[in-house]
N, C-alpha and C positions, 0 to 999 in steps of 0.2 A: 789087303792094306786099305784101310778108311781114309778116305781124303775129305776135306771141308772144300765146296766151291761154291763161288757166288758168280753165276752166269749172268751174260748182259741184263737180262730182264728181272733178275733177283730182286725183290722188292728193297731190300737193304743196299743192295748195289745202285739203283735208281736215288734212293734217299742221299748215298754218299755223292753222287754226281751232281745233284740238286745243290748241295752245299758246295761243290767246286764251284759251279756256276757262279752262285753267289759270291763267293769269294773273288773271282776274276773279274766279275763285273763290277763289284764295287772298287776294286784297284783302279780299274780304268775308267770310271765315270768321274768326268772333273765336276760336275754341279752337286755331286753329292755331298761334297764338304760343306755346301752351303742350305743343306735341307735337315729340318730337326723339327722337334716336336715342340721346344719351348718359345716363349713370346720373342726371344731376342734371334729366332732362328730368320734368315732371308727369306726363305721358302719354309712355309709353316704347314706341318702334315696335318691334316684332318682326320682323325681317327674314326668317324661315325660309322662308314660304310665297312670298316674294318671287323666291325662289331654285329652290326644288323644289315639287313636286306636293304637295298636300293641301290640306285646308278649315279645318284648326285647327293651333294651336300648342300643345304642352304646355310651361307655365313651371314650372319648379320652385324650391323654397328650402328652404334648410338651417337648422334650428333651432339657436340657439348651445349650445354643449356647458353642462352644468349641474352636473356631477359635482365631487365635492370633490376628487378626486386621492387620492395616497396619500403618506405622509410617510416622510422617512428610509428604512429598509431594509423597508419593509413590502412584503408582496407585490403587486405590481402585476398579475401574471396572474391572471384570473379577476375583477378589478375593472374591466376594461375599460367603456366608455360606448359603448352604441348610436347612430349617427347617426340622427337624427330628420328626415325629408324629407316634404316636403307639394308638391303642385302644383295647378295650375289650366289649364284649356283655354281657349285664346282661340279662337272660331269664326270665321269669315268666310264672307261669301256674297256673291252678285252682285247689284247694285242698278240699275236703269237707270231712265231716264224719257226721254221724247220730246216732240217740238210737230212739228205737221203743218200746212201753209196749207190752204186751201181750194182753191185755184188761182190761176193767173196773173192773171184778171181780178180776183180779190178783192186780190191785191197790188197791181193797179194802181191801186185807188182809195185806197190810204194814203200817206203822204209819207214812208215809213222802209222799211228792208228787214227784212224777216220773218226773214231768216237772222240777221242782227245783233240782233235783238230776243231770236230762239230762244237764241243764244247767251249773251246777257245772262240771259234767264230761268232758263236750266240753270244757270248760275253763282250766281244768287240761291238756286236750289233746292238745289245741292248744299252751299252755305255755311250753309243753313239745317239742313240735314239733320245735319252734322257736328256743328254746335253743339247741336243735340237729341240726339245721341248723347252728348256729351260729359256734359251737364249730366244726364240722365236716369241714368247710369251712375254719376257721380262725387256726386250726391245720394242714391243708392238708391231712386229713384222706381218702386217697384213697381205702380202703377196705369197704367205704359205696358208692356202686354202684346205691341203688335205688333214682331214683329223688326225689321220696315223702321223703324222709330223709335227702337229701344233698342239698335243696333249689334249686332244677330244673336246677344246674348247676353242671358240674362234678367236684368234688374236684381235685386239682392238688398238688403234693409234694412239699414241698419248694425246692428251688434251692441252689445250694451249696452255693452261696453268702450270704443267709439267713439261715444257720443253724449254730449253735455254740456248740461244745462239750467240753467246758471251758478247765479247767486243767487236764482233763483225757489221755490227749494224743490220745484219739480215734479218727478215721477218718470216721466214721460210726456208727450208731445205734446198728448195729450187733454186734460189738467189745465192746460196753459197758459192764463191768464187776461189780462185786460186791465189789469191792474196794471203799475206802472210797472217793476217788477224783471223782469218777464217779456219787456220789451224788448229790443232790443239795445243795448249800452251796451260802454264799454270793458274792466268787469269780465267781458263775455262773452267778449272775445278773451283777456284774461289765463286765464280757466278753461279755455279751447280749448287755449291753448298748453301749459298744466300738465297737461291731460287727454293731449295729443300726446305729452309726453316720457315719461308714467308708465305709458302703456297696455301691454297686453300685447304687441301687436305697436307698438311705438313708431313715431311717423310721423317718417321722415326728413326730415329739413331739407334744401333745396335751396341749395348752395353757390355764393354769387354775391361775384365778387372778394375771396374769403377769409374772408366772412360767411356766417352760416346765415340762411337766410330761409323762411319758409312762404308760402303763398297762400290768402288766405280771399275767397269770392265770397259777395258779399251782395244781397238783393232791394231793389229800391229803396225799399219801404216800410221796410225796415229801416235803408237808407241815410237816409232822412229821421229814422228815430229817433234817430240816431247826432247828425246835424246839430242838430236842436233841442232834444238833451237839455241840461236845466239843471245836469246835474253838471259841477262847476268842472274847466274844460281839457278838455273830453271831443273836441269836434271840433278844437279849438286844437291838442291835444297830436298828433293825427293828422296836422295841416299842418305840426306843428313839426318832425316827421322828414321833412325837405324830399327830394322826389325829385329830387336834383341831383347834379351831377359823375358821376363814373365808373358809379355804379349805373344811373342813369335811361337814360344814353345807351348803355351796352353791353350792356343785358340786355332781352330781349322781355319779361320777366314785369312790366315797370316800365311797359311801353307801355299807356296809358290808364287807369293805376291811379289811384285816390281818394288815395291816401296810404299812410303806413305806420305801425304802433303796434306795440312789442314784437316787431319783426323780423318782423311781418306785413303782408306786401303785400296791402293791400284794393281789391278789385274789385267793381264793380257788374254786375248781369246780370239780365234780365228774366226768364230762362229758371229761375231758381231756384224750384223747385216749391214748392206749399202742401203741407202734412203730409196724409199719407191719412187722418188720424183727426180732424183740427183744422183747419178751411180756413180758420181765422183765424191760424194759425200758417204761419211760412215756414221752410224747411228749407235755412240757410246751410250752407256746408259748406267746413272748413279742410281744407287740402290739401299734402302734401309731395312729395318725389320718388317717383317711379314710383307715384302713385296708381292711375293707368289704365295699360291695355296696348292698343294698337292693331296690327293686323296687315294686310297688304296680300297679293292674289295677284300672280300674275306678271304682269309688265308695266304693274303699277300700283304707286303711291306716294303719298306726302303730298300733292303736285298732279299726279297724272297720272292722267287719265281718257281712256277710250275716246271718239272723236267718229264717227259714223257718219252719212251723208248719203244718202238714197234718192229716187228720183223715183218717184211713182205715177200711175197713170192716165194713161197715154201720155205721161209726164214734163210734166202740167200741175201735179202737186202736189209740194212740197217738203217731206221729212220729216226732223228732224234729232234723233239720239239721242246721249244721253252717258250712259256707265256706269262703274261702278268694283266691284271686289272688295275688299272691307273688313270689318274687325268692331272692335267695341270693348268693353272690359269693366273692371270696377273690380277692381284687385287685392285678392285674398282668400283667405287661406291657414288649413287647419284649422279654418272658421267662423268667422274673425276677420279684420276688414277690415285691410289694411297700411297703407295711406297716407292715409286720411281720418277727420275727426272731425266728424259733422255736429252742427251748432248750431241747434235750433230755437227761434224765439222768437215771442212775439205780435207779429204784423205785419198792419196793415191800412190801406186808404187813409185819409190824412190830410184 
């Protein structure tokens, strides 16, 4: 009797498992809901290295013209204004990880498939890594110097024009104290919106269903401070802007959101880092369109990984590897952040 068999290393089987890895990683990666190719994506994918050779993409920006022009019949020749342009490089590199079994006898002793557990484990690993890149870059966490954990681009601390200490009167993270005004509250969010609109590089909002929105990521300690605040209408005001109707169902930015206040969609993440200079302060971050850039190598993408299976020791040991060529960086031009405002507050366990 003839049978059709797809053994472990069959080319079609490998392709199937690569797709499985992609699906599992996509489901588990929190940051991917903010990554896209459009101008309104919080993290914009640059595709040049997906189509051509190279290990970096140079992203340019042109400043707005600021000259006054000439009036009436005054001479324009000789009064032209030069274009001012700046650029930033997004570096990509290859990252791989693998799992290897001890051997067939070891696999015999357990009631699960080592191959399936390897797929799930690598999916968890990739989801964790993308999320780590996302918040390390977004928050400007300069304590993370390992390229494998910072998206292969060195994190840069926020510039002075893109940080707000709200109503506390502080001028640095190190001076934030346990007083109530230094904790996260609605005033903090209002100050961040103001700073975003008036900064040198104004933080461009994300257009959703004809309305402008920003996104703000908070540490759980900061979320608790919001919830327990005795200020009138604090948490209630956030919930009052209900995530209902078209906004919540049509756009992934609302998925898993805490609520919305002053057109700012609030999200909670345990990955918000502590201040490098004050371990009792957490560095929440307010973000708009194109806050980050991400790039991939050829044959890779937002949900595309390599999947390689090898047999070792005379086909006794199964090894599984998954890899990707990618990089991520916070957008920053001429020494100034482009799409973020960092919002440090006093935030400790309650």
